[in-house]
N, C-alpha and C positions, 0 to 999 in steps of 0.2 A: 349575226347576231339576230337576225331578223327570223331564220329558220331554227335558233334553236331552243332547246326543249326544255333543258337541265337551268334552273337557277346559277348554277356554278359559273357555266359558260356563259349565260344570257348576262348577268351583271358587269364583271370586267369587259367584255363585248362591249357592252351596251357605254360604258366610260372611256374606253379610248374609241369609240368611233363618235363620240359627243363632244368628244375633247378635241379629236384631227377636223370633227366636220366644220367647227366653230372659229379654228385658227385662221382663217381668211379675214375675218368681218374688220380686225381690227386695219389690216392694210386695205383695205375696200374704203373704209370709212375716212382712212391718211387720201386716199386717191382723189376720192370725190371733193375731199376740202381744199386740195391742191389744183385742181382743174375745175369746179363750178365756180363759177360768179359769189359771191358772198350773199348777194341779195336771193340768188336763188339755190343756195346750200341746206337750210333745214327742208326744204321740197325735195331735190333730190335724196337725201338720207331718208324720209319718208318714204319716198317710192322704193331706196333700196329695202328699208327695212319692211315695207308691204310684201315686196317681192318675194324674201327670201323666204317670209313665213309663211307665204305661198305653199313652197314645198315642205313644211311642217306641218302642215294640216292633214288630220284624218282625212283618207280617201275610201274608208270602208265606213259600210252601214252600221249606224247605234246597235242594232239588234245582235250585233258580232261578238260583243262582251266588249268589256274595257281591261280585261287582268291582260297585259302581255306577257304573262307566264301562265299556260295551262287552262285560259283561255282560250273559247272559239275567235280566231283570227279569218281573214279573207287573205289569202296568199298572195292572190294578184296585184293589187296595189300595195301591199307594203313590198315584197318586191322588184316596184317599178323605182322604188328611191334609188336603190344605188346606180340605176341606168341615168334616172333624172340631173343626179351627183355625178356622174362620169361628162355626160354634153356640157352640163355647167362648168366642170373643169374644164372642156374644152373649150368652150367662149372665153376664159378668164384666161386662160394662155393665148387667145388669138388677141384679147382687149391686151394684154402684157408688152407686146410686139409693138405697140404703137405707144400704150401711154408716156415713154420714159422722153419721147419726140414732142406730145403735146403739155407734157408738164415744163420742156427748155422753150417751146414755142410760147407760153402763157409767160415764163421768165419773172413767175411773181406778181407780176397783174391779180390773178385771179386770189389771191392769199389778202387780199386788202390792204397791202403796204405798197405805197403811191411810188409808182416809175420814178426814177431818180435821174433820167438821162436818155 
């Protein structure tokens, strides 16, 4: 998608890339709400949103053009996004190995529901 020169290739590739790139957000928000103390949830979600937006910011100079199709682009920063997404996926997989134990360990205490026993 990033290197596509034709609109007929770029637009469908953009649609699928963005769709699959944001599928994880709901799951991560659910995990944040399950493991973070209620008093800190807003802060945790704000940090999460800040971090995911850092990856989406343009890292090209403003003079390189604004159109993704036919405009002048700085290819190296654009091509770094798939590499960053790959490493973010590895970190998410590593986190997935411990999150189940964290949720079981908390046993509902982080959800704001009082422990009955």
